[in-house]
N, C-alpha and C positions, 0 to 999 in steps of 0.2 A: 324675593320680596313678594312677587305675585302669589307664589305657592303658599307662603306663610300667611298672607292676609286672607286668602280664600279658605285655608284650613282653619284659621282662627274664627272665621264666620260660620263654620259648621260644614263646609263642603268637604267631600271625600277627595283627597288629593294624593297623587303619587308623582314624585320627581323622576324623570327619565334622564339618567346620567351615563356618560361614557364610562367604561370600566375604570379608567385611571381616576376619574373624578369620584366615582362611587366608592373607591377604596379610601378616599380621604374624607368622605362625608360620614358623619356620625349619627345621622337620622334625626338631628335636632337643628332647628333654625333659630337664630337670634336676629331680630330686626330692630334697627334704630332708624326711625323715620320722622322727619319733620311733619309729615302729613298724617301718618298712621300711628305715631307714638312708638314707644319701646315695648317689645313683647318677645316672648319665646314660645315656640310651639314645636311639637314633634311632627315630622312629615316623613313618611316612608319613601324609599327610593328603589329603583330597579334599573338594570342595564338594557331592558327590553320591555315593551308594552305587552302584557300577558293576556289582557282581555279587553272587551269593548269599553269605550268611555263616551260620555256625553260630549266632552270638549277636549280637544288636543291643543294646548297652547304652544306655539312655536316661538321660542325666545332665545335662540342662538344668535351669535354674531353671523352676519351675512357670509363671512369667510368660512364658517364652520357648518353651514346649513346642509350641504350635500352629504358630508360625512356623518351628520347626526341622523339623517332620515332613516337608516336601518333600525334605529331604536324604536320606531313606530311603524311597523309593517302595514302596508296598505290594507291587506285583508283583515287585519285586526282593528284598525281604525274604522273601517267600514263607512257607515253614514254619519259618524261623529262629526261635530262641527269643528273645523280646523281654523284657529284664530292666530295668524302670524303677526308678531309684534316686532318685526325686524326693521332696520333702517333700509332706505332705498325703495325702489318700485318694482324691480324685476323679479323678486322672489315669489310674488303671487302666482304668476303664470307657471313658474317651475313647480310650485306646490300643487297647482290644479292638474298638472300632468300626472300627478301621483295620487291625489286624494279627490273624492267626489264632492265634498261640501266645504269649500274654502271661502271664508268671508274676508272682506277688506277691513283692515283695522290698523291703528297706529297708536303708540304710547308716547307720551311726553313726560319725561322724568330724567333726573340725574341721580344715578345710584351706582354703587360699586360693591364688589365682593371683597371685603377686607381680608377674610380668611374662609376656609371651607365652612359653610353654614352660618357665617356672620355677614349680614348685608347692611350697608349703611346708605340711607337715602336722605340727602341733605338739601335738596332744592325745595322751594316753597310751592312747587307745582307737581301734580301727579294726575294725569288724565288719559283716558283711553277714548279714542274716537272709533266708532264701529258702524258698519252697514248691516242692518238687520240683526238676526240672532238675539231676539228679545230676552230669551232665558239667560244668555251670557251677560247681557246688560244688567239684568236683575242681580246676577251673582256678583258682578263687580261692585254695584252700588251697595249690596249687603256687606261687602268686604271693606267698605269705606273708601273705595276708589271712585273718583268722579268719572262718569261715563256719559259721553255725548253721542246720541244717535245721529247718524248721517245717512243720506240717500245717494251720495256721489262717491263711489269708490276711488275713482281717479283723483278727485279732490282731496280725499282723506290722505292718500299716499303723497301727493305733491305738496299739500299744505305742510306736512311734516318735513319733507325734503327741502322745501324752500326756506324753512326756518333753520333746519339743521345744517345744511351744507356750508354756509358762511361761518357758522360757529365752529363746526368740527374742523373744517379745512384751515381757517385762519388761526385758531388757537394752537393747532398742531404744527402748522408751517412755521409759526413764530415762537412756539413753545411758551405761550403766555396765556394768562386768564382772559376771559371775555372782555373785561373792562379795559384791558390794555390794547385790544385789537379792533374793537367795534367802530372806532373812529377812522380806521385805516381805509384808504381808497379801495384796497383789494377786498375788504369785507363787504362794502356796499356794492362793489362791482360784481362779486360772486352772487350776492343776493339778487341783483337785477338779472343776471344770467339765468339763475334758477327760476325766477319768475317768468322769464321769456320761454324757458323750456316747459314750464308747467302749462302756460297758455297754449303752446304748440301741441302739447299732449292732450289738450281738451279739458284741462282742469280749471275750475273757477277758484282762483286764489286771490285773497285780499292782501295786496302788497302793503297797504297802510297798516293793517293789523299785524303783519309780520314785523314791520319796522317797530311798532309799539311793543311787541313781545321782546324783541331784541333789546330795546332800551330798558324794559322793565326787569329783564333777567339779572340775577346777581352779578356784580362786577367780578367776584372771585370765582365764578363758574368755570370749570374745566370740562372739556368734552371727553367722551369715552375714547374717541380716536386719539386724543392727546395722551391719555393715560395708557392706551395700548402701546403707542410708540415708545413712551418712557419705560414701559416694562419689557420691551423687546418683543411684543406680540405683533402679528401681521395686522395692519389697519384696514378698515373697510373702504379703501379708496375707490375701488371699482363700483361698489354699491352706492356710494354717496356722490362722487364726482362723475362717475361713468355715464349715468343717464343724461346729465346736463350737457356734457361734452358731445355725446352721441347725437342728441336731438339738435344741438347747435350745428353740428356738421351736416345733418340731414336737411335742416331747414335753412342753412346758409347764414346764420348769425354768429357773431363772435362769442367765444367763451374763454377769452384770453385770461381773464382774472382767475377763473376756476382752474384752468390748466396751469397757470403760474403757481398757484397755491399747491396744487397736486405735485408739481415738479419739485417744489421746495421740500415737500414731505418725502418724496422719493429720495432726494439728496440726503436727508437725515437718516434714511434707512441703510445707506451704503456703509 
């Protein structure tokens, strides 16, 4: 979706795909988006970055990040701006051990790959929060994607995680859409625990704003984790629940709701 929208706006874009994905990709993207509209665009792809780029967008699942890194060799990326849009908070430091110019960023969207090259985005929201990288902000805005400049990297990452964790974990644990789980005590409990972890991490997170976003989100919304489990894919449990549980253990506060939801998901995987 990101590659298609940037390409449509006139940016020069190449997709980096693992060999098995590259074999299924026909060089053409079809996008159906509530926010961006419906369009088709040709976008080339490769199994390895062959030359320098201005921006490297890192958009893998957290579970696939390390195996995808060889697609973008450190020496080729060089001083290019690396913009990770993964779930969780731990990936930024991992990327900084490899690349020299990594910025904090997060994306809020519900989208899915229907088939190779066919992307559907059906949520009424699509926004990227980013720290610095003004040229990247301009490119996103030109592509029709709302971009919000922030100056607090920790806040950017934890804002998203505090919103995402109860949605992802509760919808997946109970295999139900958001509207069926957001009144459950475990949903609110997980949200409170995520907020406590964010505060302990030094993030300025507005709990009232997160509550309002949860209430405003479509009742039929399903999380990507829920879809991953349904399709037999490995869920991002460690990336989403892991930081909350870890900080709770380090700081001595309970994360029982988060752990219970994670345990329910693990039971579904057996």
